[in-house]
C-alpha angles and dihedrals in degrees: 000000000000119000093222118046121239116274092239094058096044117107118246089245089059095044095060098060089042090056092047093050091048093049092047092049092047093051091047093052091045093050092047090049091051092045091050090052094048100039096086090050090050090055091049092050092048091050092050090048091049091051091046092051093046093056089067096235094117 
């Protein structure tokens, strides 16, 4: 017996929170994936900015 009932037999009142949780989880995973991809570049940019500011040209 499945732990989660089939989508077809779920009541409409149960489908709505399920959709919201799925969308929220998907957006969270997507944003974490993007952040993980951009984080090293962010560190490089901050380091370059720090070096630029420390040279006294700004």
